[in-house]
Wavefront OBJ file of the C-alpha trace (Angstrom):
o trace
v 160.067 107.911 106.768
v 162.664 105.881 105.238
v 164.844 106.605 101.996
v 162.397 107.877 99.303
v 159.346 109.036 101.290
v 158.897 105.346 102.328
v 158.031 104.013 105.469
v 160.578 101.159 106.731
v 158.237 98.788 106.492
v 157.864 98.966 102.963
v 161.225 98.541 102.635
v 161.860 96.279 104.336
v 158.700 93.988 103.336
v 160.265 94.765 99.818
v 163.783 93.053 101.318
v 162.484 90.480 102.165
v 159.877 89.369 99.169
v 163.236 89.776 97.209
v 165.372 87.467 99.286
v 162.302 84.823 99.676
v 162.612 84.807 95.705
v 165.938 84.388 95.563
v 166.039 81.371 97.797
v 163.148 79.905 95.996
v 164.789 80.300 92.363
v 167.918 79.304 94.281
v 169.201 76.016 91.905
v 170.342 74.450 95.277
v 167.126 74.108 96.868
v 165.848 73.048 93.670
v 167.829 69.620 93.173
v 166.278 66.369 93.003
v 166.993 63.453 95.660
v 166.871 60.143 96.030
v 166.585 58.082 99.587
v 166.015 54.013 98.922
v 164.376 52.075 101.752
v 164.599 48.675 102.683
v 160.854 46.928 103.091
v 160.396 45.523 106.714
v 157.467 44.259 107.401
v 156.059 40.873 105.471
v 153.467 43.204 103.717
v 155.728 45.733 102.640
v 158.078 42.822 101.512
v 155.291 41.390 99.556
v 154.319 44.192 97.438
v 158.066 45.872 96.651
v 160.215 42.721 97.005
v 163.340 44.763 98.015
v 162.411 48.244 98.712
v 161.111 51.184 97.524
v 163.369 54.134 96.446
v 161.623 57.667 96.477
v 162.574 60.730 94.107
v 161.860 64.021 95.665
v 162.232 67.776 95.704
v 162.935 69.257 99.587
v 161.054 72.642 99.979
v 162.045 75.990 101.483
v 160.123 75.224 104.744
v 162.273 71.926 105.047
v 159.706 69.234 103.753
v 159.857 67.281 100.774
v 157.703 67.290 97.455
v 158.123 63.405 96.207
v 158.147 63.284 92.083
v 157.945 59.533 91.586
v 158.682 56.152 93.272
v 160.505 53.272 91.972
v 160.571 49.957 93.388
v 164.450 48.721 94.259
v 166.122 46.030 92.460
v 163.307 45.383 89.938
v 161.600 47.167 87.200
v 158.914 49.462 87.621
v 157.798 53.649 88.573
v 155.102 55.125 88.979
v 154.750 59.084 88.953
v 152.630 60.970 92.303
v 151.178 64.223 92.952
v 150.669 65.733 95.941
v 146.655 65.643 96.657
v 144.186 67.218 99.466
v 142.208 65.241 101.826
v 138.726 66.221 100.511
v 140.058 63.995 97.868
v 139.603 60.874 100.586
v 136.160 62.201 101.797
v 134.689 62.555 105.312
v 137.155 62.233 107.531
v 140.028 62.430 105.925
v 143.652 61.054 106.607
v 142.310 61.150 110.148
v 139.371 58.583 109.626
v 141.535 56.198 107.801
v 144.888 55.995 109.565
v 143.861 57.530 113.197
v 144.222 61.468 114.401
v 147.568 60.714 115.982
v 149.845 59.225 112.802
v 152.935 61.589 112.026
v 151.982 60.571 108.281
v 150.713 63.141 106.431
v 152.204 63.940 103.404
v 149.465 62.741 100.782
v 150.090 62.196 97.526
v 148.138 60.260 94.246
v 149.437 57.384 92.441
v 149.239 58.634 88.505
v 148.077 56.222 86.222
v 151.229 57.192 84.074
v 154.416 54.156 83.911
v 153.223 51.483 86.033
v 151.059 53.312 88.864
v 148.112 51.401 87.307
v 149.956 47.941 88.156
v 150.929 49.611 91.689
v 147.272 50.454 92.751
v 145.809 46.687 91.305
v 149.014 45.638 93.470
v 148.826 47.944 96.775
v 144.552 47.932 96.220
v 142.641 45.204 94.833
v 139.734 46.642 93.001
v 140.682 50.194 93.153
v 140.945 52.892 90.604
v 142.570 55.491 92.345
v 144.980 55.115 94.886
v 147.286 57.228 97.005
v 150.206 56.988 99.002
v 150.474 58.825 102.946
v 153.964 59.239 103.764
v 155.724 59.995 106.919
v 158.599 62.920 107.001
v 161.226 61.940 103.966
v 164.508 62.503 105.990
v 168.040 60.850 105.810
v 168.717 58.301 107.986
v 165.574 58.045 109.090
v 163.238 54.834 108.531
v 159.526 55.796 106.550
v 156.125 54.348 106.871
v 153.783 54.601 104.292
v 150.209 53.944 103.988
v 148.373 53.128 100.686
v 144.359 53.986 100.341
v 142.274 53.073 97.658
v 139.081 53.827 96.720
v 136.155 51.531 96.875
v 134.405 50.880 93.689
v 131.202 50.054 95.100
v 130.913 52.254 97.864
v 132.894 55.156 96.520
v 134.726 55.822 99.825
v 138.232 55.450 100.330
v 139.427 52.550 102.407
v 143.210 52.077 104.105
v 144.882 49.293 102.160
v 147.849 48.879 103.882
v 150.261 49.980 106.211
v 154.340 49.133 105.105
v 157.383 49.809 107.316
v 160.920 50.686 105.368
v 164.249 50.818 106.693
v 166.481 53.801 105.439
v 168.853 52.539 103.240
v 171.242 55.164 101.899
v 170.789 58.224 99.553
v 171.214 58.013 95.535
v 173.593 60.709 94.138
v 171.982 61.943 91.336
v 174.119 63.796 88.043
v 174.343 67.131 87.764
v 172.445 67.843 84.366
v 172.388 70.869 82.917
v 169.679 73.644 83.344
v 167.167 73.826 80.591
v 165.854 77.272 79.420
v 162.097 76.862 79.419
v 161.634 75.882 82.718
v 164.954 76.907 85.077
v 164.562 73.959 86.897
v 167.888 71.006 86.877
v 166.962 68.097 84.731
v 166.465 64.719 86.291
v 167.510 61.902 83.871
v 164.841 59.311 84.424
l 1 2 3 4 5 6 7 8 9 10 11 12 13 14 15 16 17 18 19 20 21 22 23 24 25 26 27 28 29 30 31 32 33 34 35 36 37 38 39 40 41 42 43 44 45 46 47 48 49 50 51 52 53 54 55 56 57 58 59 60 61 62 63 64 65 66 67 68 69 70 71 72 73 74 75 76 77 78 79 80 81 82 83 84 85 86 87 88 89 90 91 92 93 94 95 96 97 98 99 100 101 102 103 104 105 106 107 108 109 110 111 112 113 114 115 116 117 118 119 120 121 122 123 124 125 126 127 128 129 130 131 132 133 134 135 136 137 138 139 140 141 142 143 144 145 146 147 148 149 150 151 152 153 154 155 156 157 158 159 160 161 162 163 164 165 166 167 168 169 170 171 172 173 174 175 176 177 178 179 180 181 182 183 184 185 186 187 188
């Protein structure tokens, strides 16, 4: 038995839980980042003009959580939210973009801001659309797939695959933490 009559495993588990809680609450991990990408493929240039900028938050496990994307050099922004492959129907991402594609981060484009306009541009006739992103890493290029619903069949369809090259990172200002949610604020 360990200290206070508790088994060492219980103490180790409690210590690990406390450490993980501290890491999750750490402001350094919660800082939003913005990476810009230049449109490379002809269809990416046609859709975005110059390119896209993604606002995201690094997660504890080294992944990212994208909150929104903006047209680079033009007016236009849309919010996204993580989505489940089940929303795409039978076969999920493998059926739409192939089982070997490394892009697996699925986000539904919301109708907020210019989301509805982006859906119409990326997936004509769709009422819902998703972006499938590869890993967002500093200095690395990005492939983005746009998936939309087919209003006639109700099934999901691949609307396009867009290639982008990394341009750079935007430095965001440090803003005070809000008491109501303990997360740094990001200017919009």
